[in-house]
Backbone as XML, in Angstrom:
<?xml version="1.0"?>
<chain id="A" units="angstrom">
  <residue number="1" name="MET">
    <atom name="N" x="0.546" y="-0.939" z="0.114"/>
    <atom name="CA" x="-0.073" y="-0.051" z="0.001"/>
    <atom name="C" x="0.610" y="0.788" z="-0.062"/>
  </residue>
  <residue number="2" name="THR">
    <atom name="N" x="0.902" y="2.018" z="-0.769"/>
    <atom name="CA" x="1.478" y="3.276" z="-1.078"/>
    <atom name="C" x="1.042" y="4.199" z="-0.112"/>
  </residue>
  <residue number="3" name="GLY">
    <atom name="N" x="2.126" y="4.964" z="0.626"/>
    <atom name="CA" x="1.946" y="6.446" z="1.674"/>
    <atom name="C" x="0.956" y="7.254" z="1.488"/>
  </residue>
  <residue number="4" name="ARG">
    <atom name="N" x="-0.189" y="7.468" z="0.443"/>
    <atom name="CA" x="-1.049" y="7.991" z="-0.196"/>
    <atom name="C" x="-2.222" y="7.157" z="0.397"/>
  </residue>
  <residue number="5" name="HIS">
    <atom name="N" x="-2.253" y="6.037" z="0.316"/>
    <atom name="CA" x="-3.768" y="5.274" z="0.394"/>
    <atom name="C" x="-4.031" y="5.171" z="1.554"/>
  </residue>
  <residue number="6" name="ALA">
    <atom name="N" x="-2.481" y="4.678" z="2.678"/>
    <atom name="CA" x="-2.127" y="4.431" z="4.142"/>
    <atom name="C" x="-3.250" y="5.449" z="4.647"/>
  </residue>
  <residue number="7" name="VAL">
    <atom name="N" x="-2.626" y="6.875" z="4.031"/>
    <atom name="CA" x="-3.482" y="7.895" z="4.197"/>
    <atom name="C" x="-4.768" y="7.951" z="4.549"/>
  </residue>
  <residue number="8" name="GLY">
    <atom name="N" x="-5.360" y="7.721" z="3.234"/>
    <atom name="CA" x="-6.442" y="7.450" z="2.650"/>
    <atom name="C" x="-6.991" y="6.853" z="3.765"/>
  </residue>
  <residue number="9" name="LEU">
    <atom name="N" x="-7.436" y="5.936" z="3.827"/>
    <atom name="CA" x="-7.682" y="4.707" z="4.420"/>
    <atom name="C" x="-7.787" y="4.518" z="5.877"/>
  </residue>
  <residue number="10" name="GLY">
    <atom name="N" x="-6.244" y="5.459" z="6.649"/>
    <atom name="CA" x="-6.462" y="6.376" z="7.417"/>
    <atom name="C" x="-7.380" y="7.046" z="8.222"/>
  </residue>
  <residue number="11" name="LEU">
    <atom name="N" x="-7.712" y="8.274" z="7.131"/>
    <atom name="CA" x="-8.905" y="9.296" z="6.818"/>
    <atom name="C" x="-10.115" y="8.641" z="7.262"/>
  </residue>
  <residue number="12" name="ALA">
    <atom name="N" x="-10.087" y="7.749" z="6.100"/>
    <atom name="CA" x="-11.370" y="7.009" z="6.141"/>
    <atom name="C" x="-12.105" y="6.285" z="7.374"/>
  </residue>
  <residue number="13" name="ILE">
    <atom name="N" x="-11.118" y="5.697" z="7.892"/>
    <atom name="CA" x="-11.857" y="4.992" z="9.459"/>
    <atom name="C" x="-11.595" y="6.113" z="10.363"/>
  </residue>
  <residue number="14" name="GLY">
    <atom name="N" x="-11.248" y="6.927" z="10.473"/>
    <atom name="CA" x="-11.060" y="8.266" z="11.156"/>
    <atom name="C" x="-12.354" y="8.921" z="11.494"/>
  </residue>
  <residue number="15" name="LEU">
    <atom name="N" x="-12.965" y="9.191" z="9.954"/>
    <atom name="CA" x="-14.207" y="9.727" z="10.514"/>
    <atom name="C" x="-15.623" y="8.604" z="10.231"/>
  </residue>
  <residue number="16" name="LEU">
    <atom name="N" x="-15.394" y="7.969" z="10.312"/>
    <atom name="CA" x="-16.148" y="6.727" z="10.492"/>
    <atom name="C" x="-16.480" y="6.333" z="11.576"/>
  </residue>
  <residue number="17" name="ALA">
    <atom name="N" x="-15.405" y="6.627" z="12.115"/>
    <atom name="CA" x="-15.377" y="6.139" z="14.129"/>
    <atom name="C" x="-15.919" y="7.357" z="14.856"/>
  </residue>
  <residue number="18" name="GLY">
    <atom name="N" x="-15.594" y="8.876" z="14.116"/>
    <atom name="CA" x="-15.872" y="9.684" z="14.916"/>
    <atom name="C" x="-17.365" y="9.616" z="14.770"/>
  </residue>
  <residue number="19" name="CYS">
    <atom name="N" x="-17.698" y="9.389" z="13.552"/>
    <atom name="CA" x="-19.362" y="9.443" z="13.289"/>
    <atom name="C" x="-19.865" y="8.154" z="13.903"/>
  </residue>
  <residue number="20" name="SER">
    <atom name="N" x="-19.428" y="7.468" z="14.944"/>
    <atom name="CA" x="-20.242" y="6.553" z="15.186"/>
    <atom name="C" x="-20.123" y="6.983" z="16.969"/>
  </residue>
  <residue number="21" name="GLU">
    <atom name="N" x="-20.935" y="7.447" z="17.400"/>
    <atom name="CA" x="-21.353" y="8.366" z="18.854"/>
    <atom name="C" x="-21.511" y="6.160" z="19.546"/>
  </residue>
  <residue number="22" name="ALA">
    <atom name="N" x="-21.544" y="6.622" z="20.945"/>
    <atom name="CA" x="-21.750" y="5.401" z="21.544"/>
    <atom name="C" x="-23.021" y="5.907" z="22.413"/>
  </residue>
  <residue number="23" name="PRO">
    <atom name="N" x="-23.749" y="4.438" z="21.641"/>
    <atom name="CA" x="-25.202" y="4.798" z="22.337"/>
    <atom name="C" x="-25.225" y="5.673" z="23.812"/>
  </residue>
  <residue number="24" name="TYR">
    <atom name="N" x="-26.682" y="6.413" z="23.926"/>
    <atom name="CA" x="-26.233" y="6.755" z="24.611"/>
    <atom name="C" x="-26.582" y="5.924" z="26.258"/>
  </residue>
  <residue number="25" name="PRO">
    <atom name="N" x="-25.928" y="6.351" z="26.804"/>
    <atom name="CA" x="-25.940" y="6.108" z="28.485"/>
    <atom name="C" x="-27.356" y="5.591" z="29.088"/>
  </residue>
  <residue number="26" name="LEU">
    <atom name="N" x="-27.784" y="4.976" z="29.672"/>
    <atom name="CA" x="-29.053" y="4.434" z="30.208"/>
    <atom name="C" x="-28.340" y="4.011" z="32.047"/>
  </residue>
  <residue number="27" name="PRO">
    <atom name="N" x="-28.746" y="4.842" z="32.698"/>
    <atom name="CA" x="-29.030" y="4.484" z="33.779"/>
    <atom name="C" x="-29.193" y="2.950" z="34.886"/>
  </residue>
  <residue number="28" name="ASP">
    <atom name="N" x="-28.526" y="2.545" z="34.853"/>
    <atom name="CA" x="-28.364" y="1.192" z="35.566"/>
    <atom name="C" x="-29.574" y="0.994" z="36.441"/>
  </residue>
  <residue number="29" name="ARG">
    <atom name="N" x="-30.399" y="0.266" z="35.995"/>
    <atom name="CA" x="-31.853" y="-0.695" z="36.196"/>
    <atom name="C" x="-31.851" y="-1.005" z="37.962"/>
  </residue>
  <residue number="30" name="ASP">
    <atom name="N" x="-30.249" y="-1.701" z="38.569"/>
    <atom name="CA" x="-30.151" y="-2.313" z="39.416"/>
    <atom name="C" x="-29.908" y="-1.500" z="40.619"/>
  </residue>
  <residue number="31" name="ALA">
    <atom name="N" x="-29.632" y="-0.293" z="39.971"/>
    <atom name="CA" x="-29.404" y="0.646" z="41.293"/>
    <atom name="C" x="-30.313" y="0.975" z="42.454"/>
  </residue>
  <residue number="32" name="ALA">
    <atom name="N" x="-30.494" y="0.624" z="43.096"/>
    <atom name="CA" x="-31.810" y="1.610" z="44.351"/>
    <atom name="C" x="-32.220" y="2.498" z="43.898"/>
  </residue>
  <residue number="33" name="ASP">
    <atom name="N" x="-31.373" y="3.945" z="43.435"/>
    <atom name="CA" x="-32.573" y="5.152" z="43.777"/>
    <atom name="C" x="-32.918" y="4.843" z="42.252"/>
  </residue>
  <residue number="34" name="VAL">
    <atom name="N" x="-32.246" y="4.097" z="41.371"/>
    <atom name="CA" x="-33.120" y="3.691" z="40.060"/>
    <atom name="C" x="-34.398" y="3.251" z="40.329"/>
  </residue>
  <residue number="35" name="ARG">
    <atom name="N" x="-34.356" y="2.228" z="40.458"/>
    <atom name="CA" x="-35.340" y="1.519" z="41.022"/>
    <atom name="C" x="-36.591" y="2.410" z="41.895"/>
  </residue>
  <residue number="36" name="ALA">
    <atom name="N" x="-36.229" y="3.409" z="43.312"/>
    <atom name="CA" x="-37.134" y="4.055" z="43.761"/>
    <atom name="C" x="-37.836" y="4.637" z="42.383"/>
  </residue>
  <residue number="37" name="GLU">
    <atom name="N" x="-36.889" y="5.863" z="41.573"/>
    <atom name="CA" x="-37.688" y="6.728" z="41.269"/>
    <atom name="C" x="-38.587" y="6.195" z="40.049"/>
  </residue>
  <residue number="38" name="GLU">
    <atom name="N" x="-38.407" y="4.892" z="39.515"/>
    <atom name="CA" x="-38.841" y="4.061" z="38.278"/>
    <atom name="C" x="-40.022" y="4.112" z="39.042"/>
  </residue>
  <residue number="39" name="GLU">
    <atom name="N" x="-40.232" y="3.757" z="40.557"/>
    <atom name="CA" x="-41.655" y="3.209" z="41.178"/>
    <atom name="C" x="-41.826" y="4.097" z="41.148"/>
  </residue>
  <residue number="40" name="ARG">
    <atom name="N" x="-41.320" y="5.551" z="41.816"/>
    <atom name="CA" x="-42.481" y="6.881" z="42.276"/>
    <atom name="C" x="-43.209" y="7.445" z="40.814"/>
  </residue>
  <residue number="41" name="LEU">
    <atom name="N" x="-41.564" y="6.992" z="39.860"/>
    <atom name="CA" x="-42.913" y="7.666" z="38.534"/>
    <atom name="C" x="-44.496" y="6.546" z="37.922"/>
  </residue>
  <residue number="42" name="ALA">
    <atom name="N" x="-44.342" y="5.459" z="38.025"/>
    <atom name="CA" x="-44.988" y="4.675" z="37.557"/>
    <atom name="C" x="-45.894" y="5.057" z="38.899"/>
  </residue>
  <residue number="43" name="THR">
    <atom name="N" x="-46.315" y="5.370" z="39.840"/>
    <atom name="CA" x="-47.159" y="5.995" z="40.583"/>
    <atom name="C" x="-48.139" y="7.262" z="40.420"/>
  </residue>
  <residue number="44" name="LEU">
    <atom name="N" x="-47.225" y="8.170" z="40.084"/>
    <atom name="CA" x="-46.977" y="9.286" z="38.886"/>
    <atom name="C" x="-48.230" y="9.370" z="38.272"/>
  </residue>
  <residue number="45" name="LEU">
    <atom name="N" x="-47.914" y="8.582" z="36.955"/>
    <atom name="CA" x="-48.060" y="8.755" z="36.001"/>
    <atom name="C" x="-49.263" y="8.646" z="34.785"/>
  </residue>
  <residue number="46" name="PRO">
    <atom name="N" x="-49.725" y="7.212" z="35.954"/>
    <atom name="CA" x="-52.098" y="6.968" z="35.240"/>
    <atom name="C" x="-52.057" y="8.173" z="35.465"/>
  </residue>
  <residue number="47" name="ALA">
    <atom name="N" x="-52.351" y="9.439" z="36.756"/>
    <atom name="CA" x="-52.900" y="9.848" z="36.390"/>
    <atom name="C" x="-53.049" y="11.176" z="35.131"/>
  </residue>
  <residue number="48" name="GLU">
    <atom name="N" x="-51.550" y="11.632" z="35.244"/>
    <atom name="CA" x="-51.332" y="12.441" z="34.407"/>
    <atom name="C" x="-51.370" y="11.967" z="33.395"/>
  </residue>
  <residue number="49" name="LEU">
    <atom name="N" x="-51.211" y="10.735" z="32.485"/>
    <atom name="CA" x="-51.845" y="10.727" z="31.358"/>
    <atom name="C" x="-52.443" y="9.391" z="30.692"/>
  </residue>
  <residue number="50" name="LEU">
    <atom name="N" x="-52.702" y="9.205" z="32.020"/>
    <atom name="CA" x="-54.541" y="8.718" z="31.620"/>
    <atom name="C" x="-55.656" y="8.983" z="31.971"/>
  </residue>
  <residue number="51" name="GLY">
    <atom name="N" x="-55.289" y="10.359" z="32.535"/>
    <atom name="CA" x="-56.457" y="10.793" z="33.437"/>
    <atom name="C" x="-57.555" y="10.153" z="34.206"/>
  </residue>
  <residue number="52" name="GLY">
    <atom name="N" x="-56.525" y="9.254" z="34.827"/>
    <atom name="CA" x="-57.762" y="8.179" z="35.697"/>
    <atom name="C" x="-56.828" y="7.507" z="36.143"/>
  </residue>
  <residue number="53" name="PRO">
    <atom name="N" x="-57.793" y="5.909" z="36.375"/>
    <atom name="CA" x="-56.813" y="4.373" z="36.950"/>
    <atom name="C" x="-55.674" y="4.235" z="35.660"/>
  </residue>
  <residue number="54" name="GLY">
    <atom name="N" x="-54.810" y="3.249" z="35.825"/>
    <atom name="CA" x="-54.167" y="2.735" z="35.174"/>
    <atom name="C" x="-52.945" y="1.782" z="35.940"/>
  </residue>
  <residue number="55" name="THR">
    <atom name="N" x="-51.932" y="1.070" z="34.825"/>
    <atom name="CA" x="-50.499" y="1.403" z="35.440"/>
    <atom name="C" x="-49.938" y="1.827" z="34.049"/>
  </residue>
  <residue number="56" name="CYS">
    <atom name="N" x="-48.926" y="2.049" z="35.292"/>
    <atom name="CA" x="-47.611" y="2.049" z="34.107"/>
    <atom name="C" x="-45.856" y="1.447" z="34.457"/>
  </residue>
  <residue number="57" name="ASN">
    <atom name="N" x="-45.410" y="1.334" z="33.031"/>
    <atom name="CA" x="-43.989" y="0.452" z="33.440"/>
    <atom name="C" x="-43.297" y="1.665" z="32.985"/>
  </residue>
  <residue number="58" name="VAL">
    <atom name="N" x="-42.292" y="1.620" z="33.783"/>
    <atom name="CA" x="-41.217" y="3.316" z="33.325"/>
    <atom name="C" x="-39.986" y="2.705" z="32.831"/>
  </residue>
  <residue number="59" name="ARG">
    <atom name="N" x="-39.276" y="3.417" z="32.417"/>
    <atom name="CA" x="-37.117" y="2.953" z="31.905"/>
    <atom name="C" x="-36.891" y="4.036" z="32.390"/>
  </residue>
  <residue number="60" name="LEU">
    <atom name="N" x="-36.501" y="4.676" z="33.251"/>
    <atom name="CA" x="-35.660" y="5.891" z="33.483"/>
    <atom name="C" x="-35.175" y="6.003" z="32.470"/>
  </residue>
  <residue number="61" name="LEU">
    <atom name="N" x="-34.627" y="6.988" z="31.594"/>
    <atom name="CA" x="-33.583" y="8.014" z="30.553"/>
    <atom name="C" x="-31.975" y="8.151" z="31.420"/>
  </residue>
  <residue number="62" name="GLY">
    <atom name="N" x="-32.687" y="9.570" z="32.649"/>
    <atom name="CA" x="-32.022" y="9.626" z="32.955"/>
    <atom name="C" x="-31.840" y="11.029" z="34.127"/>
  </residue>
  <residue number="63" name="ARG">
    <atom name="N" x="-31.213" y="11.438" z="34.532"/>
    <atom name="CA" x="-31.706" y="13.104" z="35.341"/>
    <atom name="C" x="-31.056" y="13.993" z="35.145"/>
  </residue>
  <residue number="64" name="ASP">
    <atom name="N" x="-31.498" y="15.012" z="35.880"/>
    <atom name="CA" x="-30.296" y="16.116" z="35.708"/>
    <atom name="C" x="-31.278" y="17.420" z="37.171"/>
  </residue>
  <residue number="65" name="GLY">
    <atom name="N" x="-30.393" y="17.047" z="38.061"/>
    <atom name="CA" x="-31.204" y="17.962" z="39.198"/>
    <atom name="C" x="-32.227" y="17.075" z="39.834"/>
  </residue>
  <residue number="66" name="SER">
    <atom name="N" x="-33.748" y="18.391" z="39.407"/>
    <atom name="CA" x="-34.240" y="17.528" z="39.677"/>
    <atom name="C" x="-35.624" y="16.767" z="39.416"/>
  </residue>
  <residue number="67" name="SER">
    <atom name="N" x="-35.317" y="16.948" z="38.015"/>
    <atom name="CA" x="-35.838" y="16.612" z="36.625"/>
    <atom name="C" x="-35.402" y="14.690" z="36.367"/>
  </residue>
  <residue number="68" name="SER">
    <atom name="N" x="-36.501" y="14.422" z="36.136"/>
    <atom name="CA" x="-36.333" y="12.795" z="35.426"/>
    <atom name="C" x="-36.373" y="12.788" z="33.862"/>
  </residue>
  <residue number="69" name="PHE">
    <atom name="N" x="-35.849" y="11.997" z="33.497"/>
    <atom name="CA" x="-36.060" y="11.452" z="31.854"/>
    <atom name="C" x="-36.627" y="10.550" z="31.214"/>
  </residue>
  <residue number="70" name="ALA">
    <atom name="N" x="-37.904" y="10.089" z="31.091"/>
    <atom name="CA" x="-38.438" y="8.503" z="31.300"/>
    <atom name="C" x="-39.010" y="7.887" z="30.130"/>
  </residue>
  <residue number="71" name="TRP">
    <atom name="N" x="-39.637" y="6.980" z="29.832"/>
    <atom name="CA" x="-40.297" y="6.003" z="28.533"/>
    <atom name="C" x="-41.206" y="5.809" z="29.146"/>
  </residue>
  <residue number="72" name="ALA">
    <atom name="N" x="-42.289" y="5.971" z="29.811"/>
    <atom name="CA" x="-43.573" y="5.162" z="30.681"/>
    <atom name="C" x="-44.376" y="4.533" z="29.146"/>
  </residue>
  <residue number="73" name="HIS">
    <atom name="N" x="-44.776" y="3.697" z="29.108"/>
    <atom name="CA" x="-45.812" y="2.820" z="28.499"/>
    <atom name="C" x="-46.931" y="2.410" z="29.605"/>
  </residue>
  <residue number="74" name="CYS">
    <atom name="N" x="-48.053" y="3.378" z="29.617"/>
    <atom name="CA" x="-49.489" y="3.065" z="30.081"/>
    <atom name="C" x="-50.115" y="2.411" z="30.140"/>
  </residue>
  <residue number="75" name="ASP">
    <atom name="N" x="-51.397" y="1.448" z="30.840"/>
    <atom name="CA" x="-52.809" y="1.019" z="30.204"/>
    <atom name="C" x="-53.658" y="1.406" z="31.298"/>
  </residue>
  <residue number="76" name="ALA">
    <atom name="N" x="-54.814" y="1.805" z="30.027"/>
    <atom name="CA" x="-55.738" y="2.399" z="30.803"/>
    <atom name="C" x="-56.737" y="1.575" z="32.085"/>
  </residue>
  <residue number="77" name="ALA">
    <atom name="N" x="-57.231" y="1.682" z="33.030"/>
    <atom name="CA" x="-58.298" y="0.860" z="33.376"/>
    <atom name="C" x="-59.146" y="0.607" z="32.582"/>
  </residue>
  <residue number="78" name="PRO">
    <atom name="N" x="-59.769" y="-0.607" z="32.593"/>
    <atom name="CA" x="-61.203" y="-0.794" z="31.758"/>
    <atom name="C" x="-62.272" y="0.224" z="32.247"/>
  </residue>
  <residue number="79" name="GLY">
    <atom name="N" x="-62.467" y="0.650" z="31.446"/>
    <atom name="CA" x="-63.852" y="1.642" z="31.349"/>
    <atom name="C" x="-64.510" y="1.690" z="30.203"/>
  </residue>
  <residue number="80" name="PRO">
    <atom name="N" x="-65.822" y="2.519" z="29.951"/>
    <atom name="CA" x="-66.531" y="3.124" z="29.192"/>
    <atom name="C" x="-65.777" y="3.128" z="27.805"/>
  </residue>
  <residue number="81" name="ALA">
    <atom name="N" x="-64.585" y="4.257" z="27.885"/>
    <atom name="CA" x="-63.912" y="3.892" z="26.205"/>
    <atom name="C" x="-63.201" y="2.749" z="26.368"/>
  </residue>
  <residue number="82" name="GLY">
    <atom name="N" x="-62.936" y="1.438" z="27.076"/>
    <atom name="CA" x="-62.708" y="-0.012" z="26.231"/>
    <atom name="C" x="-61.547" y="0.315" z="27.003"/>
  </residue>
  <residue number="83" name="VAL">
    <atom name="N" x="-60.179" y="-0.521" z="26.448"/>
    <atom name="CA" x="-59.116" y="-0.362" z="27.089"/>
    <atom name="C" x="-58.202" y="0.301" z="26.558"/>
  </residue>
  <residue number="84" name="TRP">
    <atom name="N" x="-57.194" y="0.888" z="26.609"/>
    <atom name="CA" x="-56.665" y="1.558" z="25.781"/>
    <atom name="C" x="-54.998" y="1.905" z="26.312"/>
  </residue>
  <residue number="85" name="SER">
    <atom name="N" x="-53.924" y="2.031" z="25.598"/>
    <atom name="CA" x="-52.627" y="2.355" z="26.551"/>
    <atom name="C" x="-51.712" y="3.804" z="25.341"/>
  </residue>
  <residue number="86" name="VAL">
    <atom name="N" x="-50.990" y="3.909" z="26.700"/>
    <atom name="CA" x="-49.924" y="5.310" z="25.604"/>
    <atom name="C" x="-48.631" y="4.705" z="25.973"/>
  </residue>
  <residue number="87" name="SER">
    <atom name="N" x="-47.356" y="5.294" z="24.943"/>
    <atom name="CA" x="-46.382" y="4.626" z="25.344"/>
    <atom name="C" x="-45.244" y="6.267" z="24.252"/>
  </residue>
  <residue number="88" name="VAL">
    <atom name="N" x="-44.785" y="6.865" z="25.821"/>
    <atom name="CA" x="-44.625" y="8.358" z="25.609"/>
    <atom name="C" x="-43.361" y="8.402" z="26.555"/>
  </residue>
  <residue number="89" name="PRO">
    <atom name="N" x="-42.130" y="9.415" z="25.713"/>
    <atom name="CA" x="-41.302" y="9.812" z="26.839"/>
    <atom name="C" x="-41.696" y="10.995" z="27.628"/>
  </residue>
  <residue number="90" name="VAL">
    <atom name="N" x="-41.548" y="11.320" z="28.820"/>
    <atom name="CA" x="-41.948" y="12.346" z="29.380"/>
    <atom name="C" x="-40.521" y="13.108" z="29.659"/>
  </residue>
  <residue number="91" name="ARG">
    <atom name="N" x="-40.641" y="14.157" z="30.572"/>
    <atom name="CA" x="-40.128" y="15.102" z="31.633"/>
    <atom name="C" x="-40.629" y="14.837" z="32.988"/>
  </residue>
  <residue number="92" name="VAL">
    <atom name="N" x="-40.459" y="14.780" z="33.778"/>
    <atom name="CA" x="-41.440" y="15.109" z="35.164"/>
    <atom name="C" x="-40.327" y="16.087" z="36.007"/>
  </residue>
  <residue number="93" name="ASP">
    <atom name="N" x="-40.746" y="16.941" z="36.517"/>
    <atom name="CA" x="-39.587" y="18.220" z="37.324"/>
    <atom name="C" x="-41.050" y="17.804" z="38.848"/>
  </residue>
  <residue number="94" name="GLY">
    <atom name="N" x="-40.704" y="17.312" z="39.353"/>
    <atom name="CA" x="-40.972" y="17.091" z="40.836"/>
    <atom name="C" x="-42.611" y="16.436" z="40.454"/>
  </residue>
  <residue number="95" name="ASP">
    <atom name="N" x="-43.961" y="16.968" z="40.559"/>
    <atom name="CA" x="-44.961" y="15.945" z="40.106"/>
    <atom name="C" x="-45.393" y="16.968" z="39.352"/>
  </residue>
  <residue number="96" name="GLN">
    <atom name="N" x="-44.301" y="17.835" z="37.860"/>
    <atom name="CA" x="-45.259" y="18.514" z="36.579"/>
    <atom name="C" x="-44.985" y="17.842" z="36.161"/>
  </residue>
  <residue number="97" name="VAL">
    <atom name="N" x="-45.679" y="16.392" z="34.942"/>
    <atom name="CA" x="-45.659" y="16.152" z="33.857"/>
    <atom name="C" x="-45.336" y="16.789" z="32.424"/>
  </residue>
  <residue number="98" name="THR">
    <atom name="N" x="-44.654" y="16.614" z="31.572"/>
    <atom name="CA" x="-44.204" y="17.264" z="30.650"/>
    <atom name="C" x="-43.829" y="16.290" z="29.153"/>
  </residue>
  <residue number="99" name="GLN">
    <atom name="N" x="-44.952" y="16.050" z="28.460"/>
    <atom name="CA" x="-45.310" y="14.592" z="27.125"/>
    <atom name="C" x="-44.567" y="15.466" z="26.424"/>
  </residue>
  <residue number="100" name="PRO">
    <atom name="N" x="-43.922" y="15.063" z="24.629"/>
    <atom name="CA" x="-44.267" y="15.804" z="23.296"/>
    <atom name="C" x="-45.565" y="15.335" z="23.105"/>
  </residue>
  <residue number="101" name="GLY">
    <atom name="N" x="-46.343" y="16.960" z="22.193"/>
    <atom name="CA" x="-46.761" y="17.025" z="21.054"/>
    <atom name="C" x="-47.536" y="15.795" z="20.725"/>
  </residue>
  <residue number="102" name="ASP">
    <atom name="N" x="-48.329" y="15.446" z="19.737"/>
    <atom name="CA" x="-48.320" y="14.732" z="18.815"/>
    <atom name="C" x="-47.797" y="14.939" z="16.958"/>
  </residue>
  <residue number="103" name="GLY">
    <atom name="N" x="-47.995" y="14.030" z="16.243"/>
    <atom name="CA" x="-47.723" y="14.243" z="14.964"/>
    <atom name="C" x="-46.234" y="15.403" z="14.859"/>
  </residue>
  <residue number="104" name="ALA">
    <atom name="N" x="-46.248" y="16.003" z="13.556"/>
    <atom name="CA" x="-45.755" y="17.159" z="13.684"/>
    <atom name="C" x="-45.578" y="18.221" z="14.711"/>
  </residue>
  <residue number="105" name="GLU">
    <atom name="N" x="-45.689" y="17.578" z="15.692"/>
    <atom name="CA" x="-45.639" y="18.783" z="16.927"/>
    <atom name="C" x="-44.355" y="18.137" z="17.861"/>
  </residue>
  <residue number="106" name="TYR">
    <atom name="N" x="-44.097" y="16.264" z="17.795"/>
    <atom name="CA" x="-43.268" y="15.727" z="18.853"/>
    <atom name="C" x="-42.165" y="15.702" z="18.582"/>
  </residue>
  <residue number="107" name="SER">
    <atom name="N" x="-41.432" y="15.329" z="17.511"/>
    <atom name="CA" x="-39.700" y="16.150" z="17.531"/>
    <atom name="C" x="-39.419" y="17.392" z="18.078"/>
  </residue>
  <residue number="108" name="ALA">
    <atom name="N" x="-40.280" y="18.335" z="18.018"/>
    <atom name="CA" x="-39.948" y="19.756" z="18.408"/>
    <atom name="C" x="-40.050" y="19.714" z="19.762"/>
  </residue>
  <residue number="109" name="GLY">
    <atom name="N" x="-41.594" y="18.717" z="20.458"/>
    <atom name="CA" x="-41.152" y="18.959" z="22.077"/>
    <atom name="C" x="-40.469" y="18.173" z="22.397"/>
  </residue>
  <residue number="110" name="VAL">
    <atom name="N" x="-39.912" y="16.642" z="21.523"/>
    <atom name="CA" x="-38.502" y="16.008" z="22.635"/>
    <atom name="C" x="-36.905" y="16.863" z="22.860"/>
  </residue>
  <residue number="111" name="ARG">
    <atom name="N" x="-36.689" y="17.824" z="21.542"/>
    <atom name="CA" x="-36.039" y="18.544" z="21.782"/>
    <atom name="C" x="-36.217" y="19.853" z="22.722"/>
  </residue>
  <residue number="112" name="ARG">
    <atom name="N" x="-37.838" y="20.165" z="23.126"/>
    <atom name="CA" x="-38.011" y="20.967" z="24.626"/>
    <atom name="C" x="-37.336" y="20.400" z="25.512"/>
  </residue>
  <residue number="113" name="MET">
    <atom name="N" x="-37.658" y="19.343" z="25.315"/>
    <atom name="CA" x="-38.064" y="18.716" z="27.242"/>
    <atom name="C" x="-36.828" y="18.206" z="27.474"/>
  </residue>
  <residue number="114" name="PHE">
    <atom name="N" x="-35.408" y="17.458" z="26.395"/>
    <atom name="CA" x="-34.620" y="17.014" z="27.015"/>
    <atom name="C" x="-33.145" y="17.314" z="26.906"/>
  </residue>
  <residue number="115" name="PRO">
    <atom name="N" x="-32.258" y="17.138" z="27.053"/>
    <atom name="CA" x="-30.662" y="17.390" z="26.870"/>
    <atom name="C" x="-30.661" y="16.844" z="25.982"/>
  </residue>
  <residue number="116" name="GLU">
    <atom name="N" x="-30.190" y="17.833" z="24.487"/>
    <atom name="CA" x="-29.588" y="17.078" z="23.115"/>
    <atom name="C" x="-28.935" y="15.281" z="22.750"/>
  </residue>
  <residue number="117" name="ARG">
    <atom name="N" x="-28.797" y="14.767" z="23.151"/>
    <atom name="CA" x="-27.995" y="14.266" z="23.391"/>
    <atom name="C" x="-29.355" y="12.717" z="23.311"/>
  </residue>
  <residue number="118" name="LEU">
    <atom name="N" x="-30.102" y="12.650" z="24.293"/>
    <atom name="CA" x="-31.024" y="12.635" z="25.306"/>
    <atom name="C" x="-32.142" y="12.428" z="24.128"/>
  </residue>
  <residue number="119" name="ALA">
    <atom name="N" x="-32.518" y="13.799" z="23.991"/>
    <atom name="CA" x="-33.397" y="13.661" z="22.267"/>
    <atom name="C" x="-33.165" y="13.129" z="21.260"/>
  </residue>
  <residue number="120" name="ASP">
    <atom name="N" x="-31.769" y="13.255" z="20.890"/>
    <atom name="CA" x="-31.405" y="12.170" z="19.581"/>
    <atom name="C" x="-31.867" y="10.652" z="19.948"/>
  </residue>
  <residue number="121" name="ALA">
    <atom name="N" x="-30.870" y="10.448" z="20.807"/>
    <atom name="CA" x="-31.304" y="9.118" z="20.967"/>
    <atom name="C" x="-33.182" y="8.821" z="21.385"/>
  </residue>
  <residue number="122" name="VAL">
    <atom name="N" x="-33.894" y="9.334" z="21.973"/>
    <atom name="CA" x="-35.399" y="9.338" z="21.334"/>
    <atom name="C" x="-35.618" y="9.540" z="19.885"/>
  </residue>
  <residue number="123" name="LEU">
    <atom name="N" x="-35.452" y="10.148" z="19.471"/>
    <atom name="CA" x="-35.859" y="10.390" z="18.101"/>
    <atom name="C" x="-35.459" y="9.464" z="17.300"/>
  </residue>
  <residue number="124" name="HIS">
    <atom name="N" x="-34.040" y="8.604" z="17.825"/>
    <atom name="CA" x="-33.540" y="7.921" z="16.636"/>
    <atom name="C" x="-33.655" y="6.694" z="17.651"/>
  </residue>
  <residue number="125" name="ASP">
    <atom name="N" x="-34.456" y="6.168" z="18.456"/>
    <atom name="CA" x="-34.938" y="5.416" z="19.225"/>
    <atom name="C" x="-35.313" y="3.702" z="18.353"/>
  </residue>
  <residue number="126" name="ASP">
    <atom name="N" x="-34.138" y="3.012" z="19.485"/>
    <atom name="CA" x="-33.598" y="2.149" z="19.017"/>
    <atom name="C" x="-34.325" y="1.085" z="19.665"/>
  </residue>
  <residue number="127" name="GLY">
    <atom name="N" x="-35.601" y="1.334" z="20.522"/>
    <atom name="CA" x="-36.228" y="0.136" z="21.571"/>
    <atom name="C" x="-35.912" y="0.516" z="22.782"/>
  </residue>
  <residue number="128" name="ARG">
    <atom name="N" x="-34.119" y="0.241" z="22.849"/>
    <atom name="CA" x="-33.920" y="0.245" z="24.524"/>
    <atom name="C" x="-34.152" y="1.038" z="25.044"/>
  </residue>
  <residue number="129" name="LEU">
    <atom name="N" x="-34.743" y="2.361" z="24.658"/>
    <atom name="CA" x="-35.024" y="2.881" z="25.583"/>
    <atom name="C" x="-36.646" y="3.433" z="26.209"/>
  </residue>
  <residue number="130" name="ARG">
    <atom name="N" x="-37.191" y="1.910" z="25.979"/>
    <atom name="CA" x="-38.179" y="1.525" z="26.266"/>
    <atom name="C" x="-38.575" y="0.127" z="27.358"/>
  </residue>
  <residue number="131" name="PRO">
    <atom name="N" x="-39.991" y="0.647" z="28.260"/>
    <atom name="CA" x="-39.304" y="-0.362" z="29.524"/>
    <atom name="C" x="-39.853" y="-1.260" z="29.124"/>
  </residue>
</chain>
């Protein structure tokens, strides 16, 4: 291999390595504080996301100060409207829950709610972020 080709190959490898960022690091679900926060959110979110009784499974995605970032999958209790579910990323500040808008508002909402790297992970969801 000539010097010019070696430099070109090295540059190509370097560019590819620079473009492939490690996946967003998720909190360790075996840690007691992570389990406790997921349980707190699972108790809080049914009323906020479903408007009534139901159950939520929660995956904590991260924290920043008093803000928790999570993905929630909630199932409403059977009622007149039947059984329905919602699966959505959320930001929880204390007891205040924020979720992104629907449709065209979704991407902008996610970007407002989450730190940049987490927003990118949510928008390019590979399934590992969900409970």
